[in-house]
C-alpha positions, 0 to 999 in steps of 0.5 A: 814680921811679914814683908809687909810690915815692915813696906809699912814702917819703911813707908812711914817713915819716908813720910814723916822724913819728907814732911821734915825737910818740907816744914824746913825749906817752908821755914827757910823760904820764911825767912828768906821772906821775912830779911827780905821784906824787912830789907826792904822796908830799912831802904824806903825808911833810908830814902828821903822824902820829898819837901815839896818845893814852893815858887814865889813869883813877885812883880817887885823886890825882896824888901817891899815883899817881905811882910807879905812871903813873911806871914806866909810863911809864919802861917805855914810853920803854924800848919807844919811846915818849916822852911829848909827841914820840910819845905822849901822856896824857890825866891823869884822877883821881878824887881817891878820890871813886869816884861822879866815876869814872864821868863821868871814863871818859865824858870820855875816851872823848869825847876818842877816847883809844887806850887807857884804863889803868884805874889802880885797883880794880873801880869803875873798871875798871868804868867804863871797861868800862860806858864804851866796848865798843869802845876797849880798857882796861888793868887795872894789878893793883887789884881782884879776880879780874876773871872773877868780876867779869865783865871777862872771859870767861876769863885766856887769852882775854878776849873784850872790850875789857879784859885787863892785869894782875891781882894777886890782891891780895885772895887773898893775903888769908890770907897776910897775916894768917899773916905778921902772926901770924908777926912778932909772935906774941902777937898775939891780935888785929886789928883790920881797917879796910876800905871796905865799899862795895866787895865785894873788900874785903866779902868779904877781910873776911867770908870770905877772912880770919875762915877764917885767922884761925881756926888761927892763933888771932886775932879779927877785929874788921872796922870799916867806913871809908867816905869822908865817916866823921870817921875819929877817932871811928873810932880813939877807938872802936878804941882802947877794944876795944886791939887788937893788930894792924892790917890794912888791906883798901886801897882808895881811902878807906884812901889817902885816911886813910893819914897819919891810920892811920899816925899813930894805929898808931904812936900805939898801938905796934899792927904793922900790915900793908896796901898797899905805899905804907902800909908805904913811907909808916911801916906796917910790913908788906907782902906781895903781888905785886912792883909794879914788875916788873906796872907795867912789865907794863904797858906791852908791853900798851900795845905790843902794842896799839898795833900792832896786837893785840886785848884779846880775845886777849891773856891776862890776865897774872897776878903769877909774882913776890911781894915781903915789905916790911918796914919793920924803923924802924917795927919799932923805934919800936914797939918790936917785933923781927921775928922771924930766919925771918921777917926773913930771908925779906923781898925788902925792908928798909926803915931 
């Protein structure tokens, strides 16, 4: 055998050896890469997922607010959000002291909540909007027209960080006074309790109710109720004018004085119309949006936003269903018989 043969054999052996070494290197690198990827995946799996945090800002107190936030909580649960597991809520209550709302809103912003639910009227929505331009804010239905108030650009395209529900509460004032007159045909004078610090309430008393009362031949007696007022003094003065009925404009001050207002109405056998919680507690009539359905829709907004939807592109919803609630127990207590044509239209009767 010549040298060429041995050189070729040695070269072939060398190439095979290099190939095996390179293959082993590649295999080793592959194993290392696999281990690193697996370790990263395990580490990621062990990292706790961020639990969304909702800021619940209310002008009221936990007792008065329980119906609303419980309805929202149950609706969220139906959508798969369970409190304490994959969602948490930070509750802040102004306890009917509107001067506290701004600080409470700022506190929620400092907590870096993912969404603020504004559970109250214009003062609550405005406080939240002034506190943040980035955190989504969901209205729960209280307050006057959100476009007119400057909270959204339009109902169809809100354009900012505020969206949610508007219940047209003040806009239904004319229908409410009409129902009170239908329920009590002999009605001639209606005392209206309202908070003069609420622009919506002022508009209701100064503009909407007088126009609605005129064709009904009703006289409206406005009575201002402020947070620091002694409600008994107002009742004493009101009693001297002897109204035939009572209309509650609503708001934190009315909520705070609900018990004495109810006591005055029952003692003086005054038929009254007010907000839903007032009628549930013993008032005579309620007419307005189906609040249970409105609260459920708040959960829909929470879900959409947590899944990436922008509040600027989520249309503000108006109620599609309204309800008339009549408290027959109260009617009997004040010696009133509700006309059959009104009773037949009731969506709910409290006996």
